[in-house]
VOGU-3710 file (C-alpha; in Angstrom, 3 decimals, decimal comma):
1> mqlvkdliel> 143,659/114,535/107,746  142,767/112,246/110,641  145,136/114,174/112,914  143,262/117,397/112,151  139,935/115,747/112,969  141,351/114,336/116,194  142,730/117,720/117,283  139,420/119,440/116,616  137,598/116,772/118,621  140,105/117,139/121,469
11> skhiqiisqd> 139,575/120,886/121,601  135,788/120,449/121,637  136,032/117,968/124,519  138,261/120,324/126,509  135,664/123,056/126,107  132,835/120,736/127,123  134,693/119,439/130,178  135,879/122,842/131,342  133,579/125,831/131,170  136,246/127,842/133,006
21> evyikflmnq> 137,182/130,714/130,692  140,531/131,253/132,441  141,561/127,619/131,913  140,489/127,566/128,251  142,341/130,851/127,685  145,426/129,339/129,331  145,285/126,321/127,022  144,694/128,398/123,895  147,646/130,655/124,710  150,075/127,732/124,950
31> kdsrgrsafq> 152,716/127,777/122,234  154,240/125,086/120,076  157,935/124,689/119,262  157,601/127,411/116,591  156,192/129,922/119,063  152,627/129,798/117,694  149,708/129,882/120,112  146,767/127,532/119,731  144,739/130,596/118,646  147,191/131,264/115,833
41> iasdynffpv> 147,365/127,619/114,744  143,564/127,334/114,692  143,390/130,500/112,610  146,214/129,558/110,233  144,707/126,148/109,483  141,061/127,284/109,371  139,936/125,243/112,366  136,643/127,116/112,321  134,761/124,555/114,449  137,140/125,453/117,286
51> lqtdeigtii> 137,153/129,207/116,715  133,369/129,464/116,378  132,469/128,084/119,790  130,893/130,453/122,306  133,736/130,048/124,803  136,477/130,819/122,300  134,412/133,639/120,793  134,165/135,295/124,202  137,913/134,997/124,772  138,748/136,320/121,295
61> gkkwngkish> 136,281/139,183/121,760  137,947/140,182/125,009  141,410/139,954/123,447  140,243/142,059/120,486  138,560/144,727/122,628  141,283/144,905/125,257  140,182/146,536/128,507  136,938/147,833/127,018  133,987/145,751/128,142  131,437/144,376/125,698
71> ngkl> 128,955/147,135/126,609  131,462/149,874/125,701  132,225/150,983/129,263  135,600/150,808/130,962
//
């Protein structure tokens, strides 16, 4: 359980240090040896403190909506 806590803390610190959406997206898209992205791992293991941050929420929203902007215009 300590490893989980440490990983969540690490992800929070990365987000605090870097407000650059492109860099955070790059990190979250990295894959482990099983081919799972950090997004997928956070989702699979219910790392809600990571997924609920504003920065990650923005990235997930953009991934979900695709090329459509948040105001509904292309």
